N, C-alpha and C positions, 0 to 999 in steps of 0.2 A: 690239322688245325682249321683249314678252310671250310670244313663241313660242320664245325661247331657254331651253330646259330644262337643268338640270344633267344630266350623263351618268347614265343610270339602269341600264345593263346589269350593274352589279355589286351591285345592291340585294339580290339573293338571297344575296350573300356578306357584306354589311356595311351597316348603316344607323346613322348617328350618333345618331339619336333613340332607339335601343334599346341603345346602348353606355353602360353605367353610368359609364365613365370619360371620356366625351365631353363637351365644353362644351355640346353641344346635346341632352344626354340628356333625354328626356321631352317634347321639343318636338312639337307637333302641327301638321299642315299642312292647308291647304285646297287642293283642286284647282280651286276655282271663285272664291274671293275674292281678288282682286288688290289688294294694299294698298301694297307697296313700289315705289318709283320710282327711276329713274336719269334725270336730266335731264328730269323730269316725264313720263317714259314708264313705264308700269307694266311690271313684270317678273313672270316666272312665280313663283307662290307657293311653289315648292319651294326657292328660294334662301334662304339663311340670312343674316339681318341680324346683324352682330356689332358694330355701333356706328359704322361708317364710313358717312357719308351717301351716297356714290355707289359704294361697293364692297361686293359681296356674295360669299358663298362657299358651297360645299357640300363637306363632308368626304366624299369618295367611298369611302375605304378607310383603315383603320388596322390595322397588324399590330404588336402589342405584343411579340411574340417577336423579330421582326426590326427593331423600333424605327423604323418609318417610317409616314408618312401621305401620302396623295394627296388634294390639295385642289384643287377647281376654283374659279376666280374669274370674276366678271362685273362690269364697270363701269370706273370711273376710279380708278386708284391715285394718290392725291394726298397727298404728304407735305408739300408747300409750304404749303398752306392748312389741310388737315384733319389732318395728321400721322397718316395711315392706318397706317403701320408701327408707331407707338406703340400704337395701338388694337389692331391685330392681335397685336402682341407681348404686350401686357399681358393682353388679354382671351381670347386663344386659345392662342397659342404657349406662354406660360409654363405654362398648365394642361396642355398636351400633354407638354411636356418633363418636368414633374413626374411624368408617368405613363410616362416612359422613351422618348418619341419624340424622336429626334435627327436623323432624315433626313426632309426635307420636299420633296415634289414638288408644285409648284403648276402647274396647267394654266392657262396665261395667254392662250390664244387669244381669249378674250373680254374681255381687259383693253384697253380702247379707248385710253387715254392713261395716261402716267405723268408726274407732276410731282415733282421731287426737292427735297429740302431738304438737311440734313446727313446724314452716314452713321452717327451715334452709335447708333441703335437697331439698325441692321444689324450694326454691330460688336459690340454687346452680345449680340445673338442668336448671332452666330458664336462668341463667347467662351463662351457657355453650352453649345454643342454640340460644339465642336471636339475637346475631350479625349475625347469618347465616339466619335470618328470620324464625327461628323455633318456634314451639308451641307445647303444650300438650293439647289434647282434650280427655275428658272422655265422651263417647257416650252412651246414653240410660241407665243411672243408675236408679235403682228403687227409688221411691220418698224418702224413709227414708235415703237411702245412699246419695242422692242429698242434702237433708236437712243437713245431717252431714257434707258434704263437704262445703256447704255454711256457716254453722255456724262456721266452722274452718277458714273461710276467706281465702281460698286458691285460690280464683278466680283471683288473680293477676298472678297466675302461671298455674293453671289447669282450662281449660274452659269446662263447661258442655253444651253439645249439645244433641239434640234428632233427630234421624232419624230412626223411627221404621221399615222402609222397607230397611235397609242397606243390608240385605241378597240378595236383588234382583239386586244389583249393581255389576258390575265388580270392582276390587280393584282401578283402575285408576279413575273410575267414582265416587266412594265413596270419594277418596282422593280429586278430583276436587270440589265436593260438600262441603266438610269440609274446604278445603283451601280457597274457595271463601267466606265462612262464616267467617273464621278467618281474612281474609283481611279486611272485613267490620268491624269486631269487633276491630281490632288493628289499624284502621286508626286514 
């Protein structure tokens, strides 16, 4: 776990700790001090703790002109016990939507498990962004996580897409690819 770093090839374009509108503005990171854990395994110190015990994130890119964010996740998404979606919605997403972000791309390839509860926070999130043409996409989840999301019937709110070569894109190109897919899906 400690070797899994957030994607860093866009850091010359955006860093959340330097963005005054970011929930992580002003945060400082250590390259050497490992303190956060998932299942008692230390994780790389560049991941951001947002209050969910076993789920961490990194805001990779935000574009306020085109109203989107690309966020990478690591860990276990647990709504059944921890209500991670509530923590995510209240402490991160609400702040971002207040700044005009309505389209969310979550990189989910390091989301190891998903445990569902009810869908009320997902529905609330969707209602907050749909009038602005917003959407929520979970990109590249492992098959077991995809199966768990689908069995929870969250596809009315969270769309599961795959783009294995996402790292080869610039943020705007990845956004355009996902946005075009979403326009086709939501027609």
